[in-house]
DSSP file (Angstrom, degrees, kcal/mol; ACC not computed):
  #  RESIDUE AA STRUCTURE BP1 BP2  ACC     N-H-->O    O-->H-N    N-H-->O    O-->H-N    TCO  KAPPA ALPHA  PHI   PSI    X-CA   Y-CA   Z-CA
    1    1 A X              0   0    0      0, 0.0     2,-0.1     0, 0.0     3,-0.0   0.000 360.0 360.0 360.0 131.7  -33.7   -6.6  -36.1
    2    2 A X     >  -     0   0    0      1,-0.1     4,-1.5     4,-0.0     5,-0.1  -0.427 360.0-111.8 -86.8 166.2  -35.3   -9.8  -37.4
    3    3 A X  H  > S+     0   0    0      1,-0.2     4,-3.4     2,-0.2     5,-0.3   0.901 120.2  55.8 -61.9 -39.0  -35.9  -13.0  -35.4
    4    4 A X  H  > S+     0   0    0      1,-0.2     4,-2.2     2,-0.2     5,-0.3   0.915 106.4  49.2 -60.5 -42.5  -33.2  -14.7  -37.5
    5    5 A X  H  > S+     0   0    0      1,-0.2     4,-0.5     2,-0.2    -1,-0.2   0.848 118.4  41.9 -66.1 -31.0  -30.6  -12.0  -36.5
    6    6 A X  H  X S+     0   0    0     -4,-1.5     4,-0.7     2,-0.1    -2,-0.2   0.878 120.2  39.5 -83.8 -39.9  -31.7  -12.5  -32.9
    7    7 A X  H  X S+     0   0    0     -4,-3.4     4,-2.4     2,-0.2     5,-0.2   0.874 102.9  63.9 -82.3 -39.1  -31.9  -16.3  -32.8
    8    8 A X  H  X S+     0   0    0     -4,-2.2     4,-2.6    -5,-0.3     5,-0.2   0.853 102.7  49.3 -60.3 -39.5  -29.0  -17.5  -34.9
    9    9 A X  H  X S+     0   0    0     -4,-0.5     4,-2.6    -5,-0.3    -1,-0.2   0.894 111.6  50.3 -64.5 -37.2  -26.3  -16.1  -32.6
   10   10 A X  H  X S+     0   0    0     -4,-0.7     4,-2.1     2,-0.2    -2,-0.2   0.890 111.6  48.5 -66.1 -38.9  -28.1  -17.7  -29.6
   11   11 A X  H  X S+     0   0    0     -4,-2.4     4,-2.7     2,-0.2     5,-0.2   0.950 112.7  48.0 -61.6 -50.3  -28.2  -21.1  -31.5
   12   12 A X  H  X S+     0   0    0     -4,-2.6     4,-2.5     1,-0.2     5,-0.2   0.914 111.0  50.4 -61.0 -44.7  -24.5  -20.8  -32.4
   13   13 A X  H  X S+     0   0    0     -4,-2.6     4,-2.1     1,-0.2    -1,-0.2   0.902 111.9  47.6 -59.2 -42.8  -23.6  -19.9  -28.8
   14   14 A X  H  X S+     0   0    0     -4,-2.1     4,-2.3     2,-0.2    -2,-0.2   0.911 110.8  50.2 -68.4 -43.4  -25.5  -22.9  -27.4
   15   15 A X  H  X S+     0   0    0     -4,-2.7     4,-2.2     1,-0.2    -2,-0.2   0.919 112.4  48.4 -64.1 -40.8  -24.0  -25.4  -29.9
   16   16 A X  H  X S+     0   0    0     -4,-2.5     4,-2.2    -5,-0.2    -1,-0.2   0.895 109.7  52.4 -61.4 -39.6  -20.4  -24.1  -29.1
   17   17 A X  H  X S+     0   0    0     -4,-2.1     4,-1.3    -5,-0.2    -2,-0.2   0.904 109.2  49.5 -64.0 -38.4  -21.1  -24.4  -25.4
   18   18 A X  H  X S+     0   0    0     -4,-2.3     4,-0.6     1,-0.2     3,-0.4   0.935 112.6  47.0 -65.8 -45.4  -22.2  -28.0  -25.8
   19   19 A X  H >< S+     0   0    0     -4,-2.2     3,-0.7     1,-0.2    -1,-0.2   0.813 105.2  59.8 -66.9 -29.0  -19.2  -28.8  -27.8
   20   20 A X  H 3< S+     0   0    0     -4,-2.2    -1,-0.2     1,-0.2     3,-0.2   0.843  98.4  58.7 -66.6 -32.0  -16.9  -27.1  -25.3
   21   21 A X  H 3< S+     0   0    0     -4,-1.3     2,-1.5    -3,-0.4    -1,-0.2   0.729  89.9  76.3 -68.9 -20.0  -18.2  -29.5  -22.6
   22   22 A X  S << S+     0   0    0     -3,-0.7    -1,-0.2    -4,-0.6     2,-0.2  -0.343  72.9 140.7 -84.2  55.7  -16.9  -32.4  -24.8
   23   23 A X        +     0   0    0     -2,-1.5     3,-0.2    -3,-0.2     4,-0.1  -0.545  23.5  61.3 -98.9 165.8  -13.3  -31.8  -23.8
   24   24 A X  S >  S-     0   0    0     -2,-0.2     3,-1.2     1,-0.1     4,-0.4  -0.154  93.2 -72.9 101.8 163.0  -10.5  -34.2  -23.1
   25   25 A X  G >  S+     0   0    0      1,-0.3     3,-0.8     2,-0.2     4,-0.4   0.777 122.9  66.9 -61.2 -29.7   -8.8  -36.9  -25.2
   26   26 A X  G 3  S+     0   0    0      1,-0.2    -1,-0.3    -3,-0.2     4,-0.2   0.844 111.8  32.3 -61.9 -35.5  -11.8  -39.2  -25.0
   27   27 A X  G <> S+     0   0    0     -3,-1.2     4,-3.0     1,-0.1     5,-0.3   0.291  85.2 106.9-105.5   6.1  -13.9  -36.8  -27.1
   28   28 A X  H <> S+     0   0    0     -3,-0.8     4,-2.4    -4,-0.4     5,-0.2   0.910  83.4  44.6 -61.1 -44.8  -11.2  -35.4  -29.4
   29   29 A X  H  > S+     0   0    0     -4,-0.4     4,-2.2     2,-0.2    -1,-0.2   0.921 114.7  48.7 -64.9 -42.5  -12.3  -37.2  -32.5
   30   30 A X  H  > S+     0   0    0     -4,-0.2     4,-2.6     2,-0.2    -2,-0.2   0.917 112.2  48.9 -63.2 -42.4  -16.0  -36.6  -31.9
   31   31 A X  H  X S+     0   0    0     -4,-3.0     4,-2.7     1,-0.2     5,-0.2   0.917 111.0  49.6 -63.0 -42.6  -15.3  -32.9  -31.4
   32   32 A X  H  X S+     0   0    0     -4,-2.4     4,-1.7    -5,-0.3    -1,-0.2   0.904 112.4  48.2 -65.6 -39.2  -13.2  -32.6  -34.5
   33   33 A X  H  X S+     0   0    0     -4,-2.2     4,-2.4     2,-0.2    -2,-0.2   0.926 114.0  46.5 -64.2 -46.5  -15.9  -34.4  -36.6
   34   34 A X  H  X S+     0   0    0     -4,-2.6     4,-2.1     2,-0.2     6,-0.2   0.890 109.7  52.0 -67.6 -41.5  -18.7  -32.1  -35.2
   35   35 A X  H  <>S+     0   0    0     -4,-2.7     5,-2.6    -5,-0.2     6,-1.1   0.888 111.9  48.6 -60.9 -37.0  -16.7  -28.9  -35.6
   36   36 A X  H ><5S+     0   0    0     -4,-1.7     3,-1.4    -5,-0.2    -2,-0.2   0.943 113.0  46.2 -62.8 -51.1  -16.1  -29.9  -39.3
   37   37 A X  H 3<5S+     0   0    0     -4,-2.4    -2,-0.2     1,-0.3    -1,-0.2   0.749 109.1  54.9 -69.7 -25.2  -19.8  -30.8  -39.9
   38   38 A X  T 3<5S-     0   0    0     -4,-2.1    -1,-0.3    -5,-0.2    -2,-0.2   0.459 115.9-115.6 -86.0  -1.4  -21.0  -27.6  -38.2
   39   39 A X  T < 5S+     0   0    0     -3,-1.4     7,-2.0     2,-0.2    10,-0.2   0.682  84.3 116.1  79.2  20.6  -18.8  -25.6  -40.6
   40   40 A X  S   <S+     0   0    0     -5,-2.6     2,-0.3    -6,-0.2    -4,-0.2   0.741  78.3  19.1 -90.9 -24.6  -16.5  -24.1  -37.9
   41   41 A X  S    S+     0   0    0     -6,-1.1    -2,-0.2    -9,-0.1    -1,-0.2  -0.948  95.7  34.2-142.2 161.7  -13.2  -25.8  -39.1
   42   42 A X  S >  S-     0   0    0     -2,-0.3     3,-1.8     3,-0.1     2,-0.1  -0.279  96.2 -14.0  91.4-175.3  -11.9  -27.4  -42.2
   43   43 A X  T 3  S+     0   0    0      1,-0.3    -2,-0.1    -2,-0.1    -4,-0.1  -0.379 132.0  13.2 -63.6 134.0  -12.3  -26.9  -45.9
   44   44 A X  T 3  S+     0   0    0      1,-0.2    -1,-0.3    -2,-0.1     5,-0.1   0.562  89.9 154.6  79.1   8.8  -15.2  -24.7  -46.8
   45   45 A X    <   +     0   0    0     -3,-1.8     2,-0.3     3,-0.1    -1,-0.2  -0.341  24.8  77.4 -68.8 150.1  -15.6  -23.5  -43.2
   46   46 A X  S >  S-     0   0    0     -7,-2.0     3,-2.0     3,-0.1    -5,-0.1  -0.810  95.5 -44.5 138.4-176.3  -17.3  -20.2  -42.6
   47   47 A X  G >  S+     0   0    0      1,-0.3     3,-0.8    -2,-0.3    -1,-0.1   0.790 127.9  56.8 -56.5 -30.8  -20.6  -18.5  -42.5
   48   48 A X  G 3  S+     0   0    0      1,-0.2    -1,-0.3    -3,-0.1     3,-0.1   0.656  98.4  63.7 -75.6 -10.9  -21.8  -20.1  -45.8
   49   49 A X  G <  S+     0   0    0     -3,-2.0    -1,-0.2   -10,-0.2     3,-0.2  -0.117  74.8 100.5-100.5  32.4  -21.3  -23.6  -44.3
   50   50 A X    X   +     0   0    0     -3,-0.8     3,-1.0     1,-0.2    -1,-0.2  -0.231  27.5 131.1-118.6  46.9  -23.8  -23.2  -41.6
   51   51 A X  G >   +     0   0    0      1,-0.3     3,-1.5     2,-0.1     4,-0.3   0.646  57.2  81.9 -70.2 -15.2  -26.9  -25.1  -42.8
   52   52 A X  G 3  S+     0   0    0      1,-0.3     4,-0.4    -3,-0.2    -1,-0.3   0.440  78.3  71.3 -71.5   4.1  -27.2  -27.0  -39.6
   53   53 A X  G <> S+     0   0    0     -3,-1.0     4,-2.0     1,-0.1    -1,-0.3   0.480  72.9  85.4 -96.2  -3.6  -29.0  -24.0  -38.0
   54   54 A X  H <> S+     0   0    0     -3,-1.5     4,-2.8     2,-0.2     5,-0.2   0.946  89.8  45.1 -68.5 -49.0  -32.2  -24.4  -40.0
   55   55 A X  H  > S+     0   0    0     -4,-0.3     4,-2.1     2,-0.2    -1,-0.2   0.915 115.1  46.2 -64.2 -44.9  -34.0  -26.9  -37.7
   56   56 A X  H  > S+     0   0    0     -4,-0.4     4,-2.4     1,-0.2    -1,-0.2   0.902 113.5  51.2 -64.6 -36.8  -33.1  -25.1  -34.4
   57   57 A X  H  X S+     0   0    0     -4,-2.0     4,-2.6     2,-0.2    -2,-0.2   0.923 109.6  49.2 -62.1 -44.6  -34.1  -21.8  -36.0
   58   58 A X  H  X S+     0   0    0     -4,-2.8     4,-2.2     1,-0.2    -1,-0.2   0.873 110.7  51.6 -61.2 -36.7  -37.5  -23.3  -37.1
   59   59 A X  H  X S+     0   0    0     -4,-2.1     4,-2.1    -5,-0.2    -2,-0.2   0.932 112.7  43.5 -67.2 -44.1  -38.1  -24.7  -33.6
   60   60 A X  H  X S+     0   0    0     -4,-2.4     4,-2.2     2,-0.2    -2,-0.2   0.874 113.0  52.0 -73.5 -34.2  -37.4  -21.3  -31.9
   61   61 A X  H  X S+     0   0    0     -4,-2.6     4,-2.5     2,-0.2    -1,-0.2   0.893 110.1  49.8 -61.1 -41.0  -39.5  -19.4  -34.5
   62   62 A X  H  X S+     0   0    0     -4,-2.2     4,-1.7     2,-0.2    -2,-0.2   0.898 110.1  50.5 -62.1 -42.0  -42.3  -21.9  -33.9
   63   63 A X  H  <>S+     0   0    0     -4,-2.1     5,-2.7     2,-0.2    -2,-0.2   0.927 112.3  46.4 -62.5 -45.0  -42.0  -21.3  -30.2
   64   64 A X  H ><5S+     0   0    0     -4,-2.2     3,-1.2     1,-0.2    -2,-0.2   0.876 110.4  53.7 -63.2 -40.0  -42.0  -17.5  -30.6
   65   65 A X  H 3<5S+     0   0    0     -4,-2.5    -1,-0.2     1,-0.3    -2,-0.2   0.800 105.8  52.7 -68.3 -29.5  -45.0  -17.7  -32.9
   66   66 A X  T 3<5S-     0   0    0     -4,-1.7    -1,-0.3    -5,-0.2    -2,-0.2   0.392 124.9-102.5 -86.7   5.1  -47.0  -19.7  -30.4
   67   67 A X  T < 5S+     0   0    0     -3,-1.2    -3,-0.2     1,-0.3    -2,-0.1   0.593  78.2 133.8  88.5  10.5  -46.3  -17.1  -27.7
   68   68 A X      < -     0   0    0     -5,-2.7     2,-0.5    -6,-0.2    -1,-0.3  -0.383  62.5-105.1 -87.2 169.7  -43.6  -18.9  -25.9
   69   69 A X        -     0   0    0      1,-0.1    -1,-0.1    -2,-0.1    -5,-0.0  -0.830  22.7-160.3 -92.0 126.9  -40.2  -17.6  -24.7
   70   70 A X              0   0    0     -2,-0.5    -1,-0.1     1,-0.2    -6,-0.0   0.633 360.0 360.0 -82.3 -15.0  -37.3  -18.9  -26.9
   71   71 A X              0   0    0    -11,-0.0    -1,-0.2     0, 0.0   -11,-0.0   0.536 360.0 360.0 -71.5 360.0  -34.6  -18.2  -24.4
């Protein structure tokens, strides 16, 4: 198992958890916009539309390379 295989699901889970906390009518438009831009909904959604994971992945890989715990 590569670091990418291990880290990307953790990144995805955390981003979904953050968006789940934005519930209620006050945040409906923001949540819709973010789910679209994260590639979870809308035209072109799916695994290939997930480029927003590169920066978090680089951060966690850097942390692991420096001997830190990424969790």
